N, C-alpha and C positions, 0 to 999 in steps of 0.2 A: 563884345565888341568885335574881336577878331572875328569871331564867326560871323559874324553881319558883313565886315569886313572881307572875309573868304568868299565866301559867298555873292557874293555883286562882283568881284573880279570874276567868281566862275559864268555866273550868269552873262557877264555883258564880253565873256570872251565866245562863248556861245551865241548871244545873242549876233557877235559880229564874221562871227564864222556864218552862219545860216545864209543862204543864199535869199541877196535881198528877190522879193515878190511881190506885186500887190497889185491888186485887181483896180481895171480905169472906169472908173464914172464918168458918163457920157449927160449934160445936162441938155434937153432941150432949151434952143434961147430964143425967141420970136418967129417959130414954125407955123406959119399959116398955110390955109385950104384956100384954093380958088371958089369962089361962091360963097365965102365966109366960114365964118371959124376957127380954132386954132387948136394944139397938139402941145400938150404939156407933158413934163413929167420927167425923167429918165433911164435908164439902159447900162446896164454893169457889164462889162467883159472880164473877161480873165485875165489875165499878164501875159496871155501867149495871144492878146487879140483875137482867138480864135473860135472863140466857145460864150455863148451867153449865158449868165450867174442869174442875172435876176431884170425885169425889166417893171415898170409900174406909169402908162403913158395911156392919157387922157385925150379922146377929143371929142372938142366943145361939138353942144350944140347949134345947129344954125338953120334959120329956117325951117325945111322940111325936117332936115338931118338930126335925130339924137343921140345925146349924148354918149361917149361908149370906155370902158375903161379897159384897155389892154393890160395883163398881168402876167408874169413870170416869175416861178412858176406858176403854172395855171391853163394858160395859154397852148395853143401845139406851135411849136416855134419849125421854123425852117430858114438857115443860114447862108450863104458864103460865106465868112469873112477870112478876112481882112477887107478883100479887094471889092466884094460888089454888095450883097442887102440885109437885109435882117425881116423876117414876119413875121406876124404876130396872129395866129387863127383862130378867134374864140367868138363863141354865140353865132354864126353865121358872119360873120364881119371877119372881114380879111386887114390889114395894115402890115402897110411895107416900107420900107426907109431902104432908099437906096442912095449909093454912097458915087458921087463922081470922082472919088479918088480913093486911093487904098489908108484905109482908117490908121493911123499910130495913136502914140499913145500919149500925142498931143495939139492931137488934129484931125477932124475928119469933117467931110464937106457934104451937104444933100442936095440930091440931083433931084433937082429940080422938075418935077414933071414926071419923071420916071418912078414918081414915091406918093402911096395913097392912103387912102382909105377907103374899103369899099362902096360906102353905105352912102348911094349915089355915086360911088367913081370921083370922091372928091382926091385931088389933086394938091400934093403940096406945091407950093409958088414959092416959097420963101422963107428964111431961117435958117438956124446953123448951132452946131454941138457944140455943149463947151465942156471942157476938161475938167472936170472937179477934184478935187488932190485928197488919197488915201496916204493915210501913215502908215508904213513899211511896218508889218511885226514887227523883225530886229528893234525899230524906234520903240516901240509899244513894248517889249521885253525889257530896254534899259530904262525906261520910263518906271517902269511899273515897280522893277528891282531898287528903282533909285528912292519911291515911295515909301517900298517895306523899306528900306533903309532906315529912313528920316523916323519910319512909329517905332521901328524896335530903340531907337538911340533915347525917341524921346519918351519912351515909355520905360529904359530903366534908368532917364533923369527922375521919371516921376517914383519912385520903390525906391531909390537911393534917396532922396527929398522929405 
């Protein structure tokens, strides 16, 4: 029991001393194109909000426009973060999401008209980005340590009984 308690105290101290940082997930909400169609999915930025970590965005089919999925890593990426835009090039198509103000960890606003899907030059005409929550690594370390401690206590009780 003492070993478990000591391990929990050490792990908690290490987790608390670790710098808090977490990637930020932006979910597209209600994003539409002029002439029809939607853009759905999400992209993830690093904690400095200056590099794309991952993206999975789907431009829906509409009229003559076929649906297309932009996935990063995989697509070629261009960006000017956190102030101006991110752009994905894949399969001869281009998706640019421009921002009307710099991205923050709590908000981002899509610049209508300056954002587009190159298939027929469909401009983004509405919608927003909603910040998703991501647990900090230190919080996960504390949770994991607590669960291991509970498992150890339960195992000892079963062994004695």
